[in-house]
Legacy VTK file of the C-alpha trace (Angstrom):
# vtk DataFile Version 3.0
C-alpha trace
ASCII
DATASET POLYDATA
POINTS 559 float
-28.912 38.636 26.758
-25.214 39.480 26.555
-25.460 40.798 23.021
-28.585 42.846 23.770
-26.866 44.389 26.806
-23.790 45.144 24.712
-25.923 46.811 22.053
-27.535 49.032 24.696
-24.073 50.160 25.781
-22.885 50.792 22.217
-25.958 52.903 21.404
-26.637 54.730 24.678
-23.562 54.406 26.894
-20.383 54.483 24.841
-20.658 58.043 23.512
-20.147 56.881 19.919
-23.507 58.458 19.003
-23.145 61.793 20.761
-26.751 63.006 20.462
-28.222 59.853 22.003
-25.532 59.701 24.687
-26.108 63.332 25.752
-29.887 62.853 26.035
-29.515 59.604 27.954
-27.039 61.042 30.467
-29.362 64.000 31.050
-32.225 61.612 31.877
-29.914 59.481 34.013
-29.081 62.559 36.084
-32.791 63.198 36.638
-33.438 59.661 37.886
-30.297 59.423 40.071
-30.480 62.597 42.183
-28.196 64.655 39.979
-25.555 61.981 39.334
-24.945 61.058 35.715
-24.846 57.263 35.995
-23.833 55.574 32.757
-24.045 52.072 31.346
-21.158 49.661 31.810
-19.111 47.916 29.146
-18.852 44.154 29.532
-15.854 42.058 28.547
-15.280 38.327 28.267
-11.825 38.676 29.827
-13.128 39.947 33.186
-15.082 37.957 35.739
-18.854 38.598 35.672
-18.610 41.951 33.857
-21.537 40.993 31.639
-23.666 40.469 34.749
-22.427 43.798 36.103
-23.423 45.448 32.821
-26.882 43.823 33.011
-27.288 44.997 36.610
-26.455 48.592 35.675
-28.802 48.433 32.655
-31.652 47.196 34.865
-30.938 49.991 37.307
-31.156 52.579 34.493
-34.296 51.155 32.890
-36.438 54.206 33.744
-33.808 56.554 32.348
-33.638 54.558 29.114
-37.425 54.544 28.758
-37.602 58.281 29.407
-34.905 58.900 26.793
-36.540 57.015 23.924
-39.961 58.604 24.518
-38.703 62.162 24.027
-39.663 63.881 20.800
-36.161 65.269 20.359
-34.824 61.696 20.523
-37.242 60.558 17.814
-36.135 63.484 15.629
-32.469 62.407 15.633
-30.974 61.210 12.359
-29.417 58.325 14.306
-32.842 56.717 14.564
-32.392 55.512 10.998
-29.578 53.160 12.039
-30.633 49.502 12.473
-28.725 49.125 15.755
-30.532 52.110 17.275
-33.960 50.891 16.158
-33.325 47.412 17.579
-31.998 48.855 20.842
-35.166 50.954 21.200
-37.217 47.848 20.527
-35.385 45.998 23.314
-36.033 48.841 25.769
-39.755 48.736 24.983
-39.833 44.941 25.319
-41.101 44.008 28.811
-39.980 40.402 28.302
-36.385 41.544 27.881
-36.420 43.341 31.211
-38.155 40.427 32.922
-35.537 38.002 31.607
-32.820 40.363 32.804
-34.369 40.511 36.273
-34.827 36.723 36.547
-31.290 35.992 35.381
-29.739 38.505 37.788
-31.917 37.320 40.662
-30.699 33.758 40.201
-26.991 34.721 40.412
-27.123 37.816 42.623
-25.648 36.125 45.767
-22.742 34.911 43.628
-22.172 38.495 42.446
-22.031 39.585 46.091
-19.454 36.883 46.799
-17.370 37.997 43.822
-17.484 41.609 44.970
-16.249 40.519 48.402
-13.390 38.549 46.843
-12.375 41.429 44.568
-12.145 43.787 47.544
-8.850 42.215 48.739
-10.216 41.983 52.276
-10.669 38.898 54.499
-14.124 37.568 53.580
-13.811 33.815 54.113
-16.620 33.934 56.711
-19.211 34.997 54.119
-18.392 32.676 51.200
-20.199 29.523 52.390
-23.251 31.599 53.310
-23.423 33.245 49.873
-22.758 29.939 48.099
-25.817 28.424 49.760
-27.853 31.522 48.897
-26.814 31.155 45.255
-27.884 27.500 45.205
-31.266 28.443 46.654
-31.697 31.303 44.167
-30.934 29.098 41.148
-33.206 26.313 42.360
-36.081 28.724 42.956
-35.523 30.284 39.521
-35.761 26.972 37.658
-39.357 27.387 36.520
-38.773 30.922 35.255
-35.487 30.041 33.526
-37.207 27.160 31.731
-40.147 29.297 30.609
-40.117 29.175 26.809
-42.346 32.266 26.676
-39.549 34.288 28.268
-36.053 33.099 27.398
-37.250 30.973 24.478
-38.753 34.095 22.896
-35.372 35.862 22.619
-34.098 35.597 19.056
-31.013 36.961 17.340
-31.566 39.545 14.603
-28.997 40.225 11.885
-27.661 43.296 13.676
-27.082 41.252 16.821
-25.352 38.512 14.811
-22.914 41.098 13.453
-22.448 42.392 17.020
-21.726 38.861 18.211
-19.143 38.320 15.505
-17.225 41.317 16.857
-17.582 40.466 20.560
-17.254 36.688 20.445
-14.784 36.589 17.569
-16.961 34.472 15.249
-17.172 34.793 11.491
-19.864 32.174 10.966
-23.098 33.420 9.543
-25.093 30.735 11.311
-24.230 31.898 14.846
-27.914 32.180 15.672
-28.516 28.547 14.693
-25.574 27.304 16.757
-26.680 29.158 19.857
-30.271 28.047 19.487
-29.273 24.364 19.455
-27.294 24.554 22.691
-30.240 24.986 25.071
-33.623 23.268 24.917
-36.488 24.734 26.937
-38.139 21.769 28.607
-40.022 22.151 31.871
-39.338 18.588 33.001
-35.694 18.372 32.006
-33.262 17.531 34.790
-29.519 18.194 35.041
-27.260 15.339 34.064
-24.950 13.692 36.540
-21.203 13.550 36.011
-21.426 9.859 35.144
-23.995 10.542 32.448
-21.886 13.328 31.001
-18.799 11.113 30.899
-20.769 8.380 29.096
-21.871 10.859 26.462
-18.273 11.989 25.952
-17.153 8.380 25.469
-19.880 7.830 22.894
-18.852 10.926 20.971
-15.185 9.863 20.951
-16.128 6.490 19.507
-17.660 8.176 16.489
-21.321 7.941 17.513
-23.247 11.199 17.550
-24.632 11.983 21.043
-27.393 14.465 21.797
-27.538 16.119 25.221
-30.940 17.577 26.079
-30.812 19.983 28.994
-33.139 22.849 29.858
-31.730 26.317 30.384
-32.446 26.268 34.120
-30.994 22.778 34.508
-27.888 23.857 32.601
-27.341 26.810 34.940
-27.874 24.574 37.980
-25.547 21.862 36.657
-22.710 24.313 35.958
-23.096 25.896 39.394
-23.150 22.508 41.181
-19.922 21.607 39.391
-18.157 24.705 40.676
-19.571 25.205 44.140
-17.718 22.159 45.477
-14.517 24.191 45.096
-16.065 27.089 47.014
-17.624 25.143 49.894
-14.282 24.214 51.422
-13.942 23.060 55.074
-12.136 26.317 55.903
-15.081 28.269 54.435
-17.467 26.235 56.620
-15.408 26.910 59.739
-15.237 30.638 58.991
-18.998 30.671 58.290
-19.717 29.131 61.695
-17.532 31.770 63.410
-18.835 34.821 61.541
-20.084 37.680 63.746
-22.585 39.176 61.269
-26.173 38.808 62.420
-27.580 37.335 59.185
-24.817 34.747 58.951
-25.150 33.785 62.629
-28.849 33.143 62.114
-28.031 30.997 59.082
-25.561 28.998 61.196
-28.256 28.305 63.802
-30.541 26.916 61.095
-28.098 24.954 58.930
-25.219 23.704 61.075
-25.622 19.942 60.638
-23.462 16.814 60.628
-21.534 17.484 57.403
-20.500 20.992 58.456
-19.833 19.748 61.998
-17.378 17.094 60.771
-15.663 19.557 58.392
-15.154 22.086 61.204
-13.720 19.415 63.507
-11.268 18.433 60.759
-10.130 22.071 60.445
-9.648 22.374 64.216
-7.511 19.221 64.233
-5.391 20.400 61.285
-4.688 23.763 62.894
-3.426 22.018 66.033
-0.918 19.661 64.451
2.650 19.916 65.694
4.343 22.350 65.629
1.230 24.195 66.841
1.403 28.025 66.988
-1.476 28.148 69.494
0.325 29.070 72.708
-2.783 28.330 74.807
-2.691 24.620 73.945
-0.034 22.177 75.107
-0.094 19.204 72.742
1.764 17.093 75.309
-1.142 17.470 77.745
-4.252 17.908 75.594
-5.257 15.230 73.117
-6.923 15.924 69.789
-10.317 14.918 71.193
-9.917 17.288 74.154
-9.003 20.165 71.842
-12.099 19.559 69.712
-14.300 19.244 72.808
-12.934 22.533 74.161
-13.663 24.204 70.839
-17.314 23.093 70.827
-17.814 24.214 74.435
-16.473 27.658 73.544
-18.500 27.680 70.332
-21.685 27.076 72.337
-20.907 30.134 74.439
-20.197 32.107 71.236
-23.529 31.147 69.683
-25.571 31.777 72.845
-23.697 34.995 73.727
-22.845 33.710 77.181
-19.628 34.327 79.109
-17.103 35.402 77.834
-19.228 36.695 74.924
-21.974 38.196 77.112
-21.155 41.918 76.784
-23.874 43.555 74.576
-21.566 46.430 73.623
-19.131 44.026 71.963
-21.861 42.803 69.623
-22.603 46.391 68.553
-19.097 47.394 67.465
-18.337 48.536 63.884
-16.482 45.258 63.309
-19.800 43.377 63.610
-21.821 45.644 61.315
-19.059 45.724 58.664
-18.317 41.980 58.896
-14.699 42.175 60.080
-14.906 38.904 61.975
-11.137 38.359 62.169
-10.597 41.677 63.970
-13.530 41.072 66.320
-12.220 37.652 67.327
-8.729 39.049 67.796
-10.067 41.499 70.389
-12.884 39.582 72.073
-12.219 35.838 71.514
-8.479 35.287 71.429
-7.741 36.669 74.943
-10.657 34.787 76.569
-10.699 31.353 74.888
-8.289 28.460 74.537
-9.128 27.116 71.064
-11.981 29.074 69.437
-10.216 32.433 69.277
-7.128 30.917 67.668
-9.190 29.006 65.081
-11.430 31.997 64.331
-8.496 34.345 63.715
-6.925 31.796 61.346
-9.961 30.890 59.238
-11.690 34.307 59.137
-8.596 36.271 58.110
-8.018 34.530 54.775
-8.219 36.455 51.507
-10.412 34.822 48.877
-9.155 36.619 45.767
-6.064 35.792 43.715
-5.085 39.436 43.343
-2.465 39.570 46.162
-0.636 36.502 44.815
-0.591 37.899 41.282
0.650 41.286 42.519
3.426 39.627 44.531
4.732 37.719 41.517
4.436 40.803 39.312
6.496 42.803 41.802
9.183 40.112 41.971
9.435 39.940 38.167
9.632 43.740 37.946
12.402 44.061 40.535
14.429 40.912 39.899
15.742 41.467 36.381
18.880 42.483 34.514
21.620 43.334 37.016
19.293 42.631 39.932
18.662 39.028 38.942
20.900 37.723 41.747
19.259 39.571 44.639
19.007 37.586 47.871
15.739 36.464 49.407
15.686 38.940 52.297
16.523 41.927 50.090
13.996 40.791 47.507
11.260 40.560 50.143
11.865 44.074 51.484
12.035 45.648 48.023
8.857 43.889 46.870
6.951 45.004 49.978
7.907 48.640 49.355
7.086 48.379 45.656
3.719 46.622 46.172
2.650 49.068 48.894
3.225 52.041 46.607
1.491 50.350 43.679
-1.477 49.329 45.864
-2.066 52.882 47.028
-1.965 54.100 43.431
-4.295 51.302 42.273
-6.787 51.986 45.058
-6.999 55.642 44.079
-7.556 54.695 40.424
-10.139 52.064 41.389
-12.040 54.546 43.546
-12.269 56.890 40.553
-13.413 54.132 38.173
-16.070 52.810 40.590
-17.707 56.195 41.066
-21.280 56.374 39.849
-20.519 59.291 37.553
-17.496 57.551 35.982
-17.849 57.347 32.205
-16.061 55.690 29.323
-14.920 52.104 28.722
-12.961 52.028 32.017
-15.987 52.682 34.256
-16.443 49.815 36.712
-19.112 48.180 38.864
-18.848 49.440 42.462
-20.221 48.928 45.949
-22.982 51.459 45.297
-24.253 49.222 42.488
-24.239 45.978 44.477
-25.976 47.706 47.399
-28.585 49.406 45.191
-31.850 47.600 45.944
-33.308 46.225 42.700
-35.427 43.697 44.679
-33.197 40.904 43.377
-33.618 39.089 46.703
-37.407 39.242 46.554
-39.243 35.921 46.188
-43.034 36.334 45.856
-43.151 38.381 49.055
-42.315 41.901 50.142
-38.619 41.615 50.908
-38.591 45.015 52.597
-41.164 43.798 55.112
-39.157 40.647 55.771
-36.016 42.645 56.438
-37.742 44.378 59.324
-37.539 42.227 62.485
-40.467 41.875 64.833
-40.566 44.942 67.062
-40.314 44.003 70.736
-39.196 47.352 72.110
-39.673 50.960 70.957
-37.135 53.552 72.078
-37.916 57.274 71.856
-34.588 58.961 71.132
-35.282 62.126 73.102
-35.825 63.127 76.718
-39.544 62.710 77.256
-41.661 64.900 79.542
-42.001 62.302 82.293
-38.217 61.954 82.406
-37.721 65.658 83.213
-39.527 65.135 86.519
-38.274 61.661 87.360
-34.582 62.375 86.703
-34.436 64.854 89.638
-35.950 62.407 92.151
-33.411 60.422 94.144
-35.266 57.174 94.856
-35.306 53.605 93.563
-38.641 53.997 91.782
-37.332 56.829 89.582
-34.148 54.862 88.902
-36.147 51.753 87.923
-38.351 53.741 85.504
-35.319 55.245 83.762
-33.543 51.893 83.569
-36.633 50.339 82.023
-36.247 52.695 79.073
-32.459 52.649 78.637
-31.065 49.341 79.916
-29.232 47.145 77.421
-29.096 49.746 74.620
-25.777 50.473 72.921
-24.142 53.567 71.462
-20.847 54.652 69.894
-18.969 57.491 71.587
-17.461 59.580 68.738
-14.867 61.173 71.042
-13.201 57.918 72.117
-14.510 55.720 69.243
-15.616 53.164 71.853
-18.888 51.255 71.935
-20.817 51.344 75.212
-23.833 49.462 76.533
-26.119 50.858 79.242
-25.497 49.112 82.567
-28.600 47.154 83.607
-28.189 47.091 87.397
-28.129 50.702 88.519
-27.485 54.358 87.651
-25.484 57.166 89.243
-27.151 60.080 91.028
-25.354 63.424 91.261
-26.551 66.252 93.486
-26.562 69.885 92.489
-28.229 72.157 89.951
-28.492 70.625 86.482
-27.582 67.159 87.712
-29.685 64.164 88.706
-29.626 60.614 87.384
-26.794 59.684 84.979
-26.573 56.513 82.893
-23.594 54.196 83.330
-21.941 52.892 80.157
-19.885 49.692 79.982
-17.221 49.813 77.280
-16.751 46.898 74.899
-12.991 47.129 75.458
-13.263 46.661 79.232
-14.343 43.724 81.356
-17.183 45.670 82.945
-15.088 46.919 85.888
-14.646 50.541 84.717
-17.869 52.361 83.863
-18.374 55.866 82.538
-21.311 58.169 83.371
-23.313 59.809 80.558
-26.060 62.397 80.735
-29.497 61.321 79.554
-29.516 63.936 76.755
-26.196 62.738 75.329
-27.189 59.075 75.648
-30.461 59.688 73.774
-28.654 61.402 70.915
-25.971 58.714 70.552
-28.414 55.800 70.904
-30.507 57.300 68.123
-27.453 57.282 65.825
-26.381 53.705 66.630
-27.818 50.509 65.180
-29.465 48.417 67.900
-30.047 44.684 68.156
-32.954 42.974 66.384
-36.347 43.767 67.854
-35.448 47.309 68.997
-37.013 50.131 66.978
-35.536 53.608 67.445
-37.967 56.500 66.856
-36.655 60.065 66.502
-38.643 63.138 67.492
-39.032 64.302 63.869
-40.504 60.934 62.841
-42.893 60.982 65.785
-44.114 64.470 64.862
-44.639 63.468 61.219
-46.658 60.415 62.236
-48.743 62.570 64.612
-49.442 65.105 61.852
-50.468 62.321 59.458
-52.871 60.916 62.038
-54.433 64.354 62.551
-54.880 64.803 58.791
-56.529 61.383 58.521
-58.905 62.258 61.357
-59.832 65.557 59.680
-60.539 63.801 56.375
-62.802 61.290 58.125
LINES 1 560
559 0 1 2 3 4 5 6 7 8 9 10 11 12 13 14 15 16 17 18 19 20 21 22 23 24 25 26 27 28 29 30 31 32 33 34 35 36 37 38 39 40 41 42 43 44 45 46 47 48 49 50 51 52 53 54 55 56 57 58 59 60 61 62 63 64 65 66 67 68 69 70 71 72 73 74 75 76 77 78 79 80 81 82 83 84 85 86 87 88 89 90 91 92 93 94 95 96 97 98 99 100 101 102 103 104 105 106 107 108 109 110 111 112 113 114 115 116 117 118 119 120 121 122 123 124 125 126 127 128 129 130 131 132 133 134 135 136 137 138 139 140 141 142 143 144 145 146 147 148 149 150 151 152 153 154 155 156 157 158 159 160 161 162 163 164 165 166 167 168 169 170 171 172 173 174 175 176 177 178 179 180 181 182 183 184 185 186 187 188 189 190 191 192 193 194 195 196 197 198 199 200 201 202 203 204 205 206 207 208 209 210 211 212 213 214 215 216 217 218 219 220 221 222 223 224 225 226 227 228 229 230 231 232 233 234 235 236 237 238 239 240 241 242 243 244 245 246 247 248 249 250 251 252 253 254 255 256 257 258 259 260 261 262 263 264 265 266 267 268 269 270 271 272 273 274 275 276 277 278 279 280 281 282 283 284 285 286 287 288 289 290 291 292 293 294 295 296 297 298 299 300 301 302 303 304 305 306 307 308 309 310 311 312 313 314 315 316 317 318 319 320 321 322 323 324 325 326 327 328 329 330 331 332 333 334 335 336 337 338 339 340 341 342 343 344 345 346 347 348 349 350 351 352 353 354 355 356 357 358 359 360 361 362 363 364 365 366 367 368 369 370 371 372 373 374 375 376 377 378 379 380 381 382 383 384 385 386 387 388 389 390 391 392 393 394 395 396 397 398 399 400 401 402 403 404 405 406 407 408 409 410 411 412 413 414 415 416 417 418 419 420 421 422 423 424 425 426 427 428 429 430 431 432 433 434 435 436 437 438 439 440 441 442 443 444 445 446 447 448 449 450 451 452 453 454 455 456 457 458 459 460 461 462 463 464 465 466 467 468 469 470 471 472 473 474 475 476 477 478 479 480 481 482 483 484 485 486 487 488 489 490 491 492 493 494 495 496 497 498 499 500 501 502 503 504 505 506 507 508 509 510 511 512 513 514 515 516 517 518 519 520 521 522 523 524 525 526 527 528 529 530 531 532 533 534 535 536 537 538 539 540 541 542 543 544 545 546 547 548 549 550 551 552 553 554 555 556 557 558
């Protein structure tokens, strides 16, 4: 799969064959709304770049098919080259694309986790969640990965062997034979345990030839199980339990069992060893058991959204939708809790990539040399901070250019647009789009309806109750103050005079509910329609309602 993907890049994406490259980029622009999206170049020295290259190739499948079926493509002299003919054969091979899809689907959650780690942002709260998703994806892909009619039908041709010699650095002519003997496609094969593997290694060291039979799917599962123990760390479990993202919170409700419970308790105890930086806890008064008990009491309130986590507007802030759990807990947990806020800020704010550590050492080695080799610690720290900050800003600008969809050349990189592009890699025998939609319990019309025009001018409790029934509990983001508000459930404010009437009261997420701000119904409708609501609330705009009404009228006329 790696060599086939590399050949696609060399023929269609590298620009080495100008005629083919120009035609492909023209078709790519047609299929990507005017953006010339190119293929990516994989490399064995970068994490997961071959999977990124496969993902981009799968995304551009329609553009590749459209390119090779043009008459002007068939008339090119380049079609006589063996690499071009074999690449065209791969594009026409439905099994190749199916294998690509199955392989990417089995590791897609791990690719998401890697993208999070490469972003140099605190993402500890998502790692345990994505690790479990990866395990599930690999286990559910076992039957497809072991299908000899799919992956067993992929053979190396001579052109691909030559390609492999260049990429993998091999000069052996029997590379195809070596690779074919590594994996056996057996439906009933099971992954070996570590004890079994160690026994086989002992046998081989004693001079006896040992044969390890492992199916392709079992091999993938075995390698992942070996590595996920390093990922599923107690700190990752604690951060997972304290994540504010809706999908992760639902996963916590379903999977928080004894093993995770014990690991989280161990983290809480470690973070409260003397000298403890948590100023809300006095270790001379509170014992370790009392600290843990306090944490679980506060965690129960966090999970059930009860006091002090009962404000709906706080659960609709940008920090929740973007997954910035450490910032959310700093604002809404740390001031109101004794233990949970302190623990959440510590475990959710950790970086998962090794980039910052490598950059720090690189900066020290760059600054501390020659006549500066005897710099003191304080001076070295200040100079390295200044140097790293400047280099980070420059690197971020370069990275943003390389991750653009229209970036071309060998330095083009896999970006957030790629990982968020829906290739149905999370679909498992059902319509994943339908599953993403929660059950609708409430429909909100994001405009002032006709009945509201009359009711809003009437100063009585019945009119107030009818308006509250429509608006209560909804949230919106005020662009002027950049604050998130929730509609107050108890009452509204009535103002006399022309053009006035009932006004909605908004409770800010940054306040304790004491100070409320009045909003007109027109402004509230507009802002609510632009803000993501909680699960079960469907927001309908006027344009969508009119389109649905027109479609119904057309259906009635046809009948």
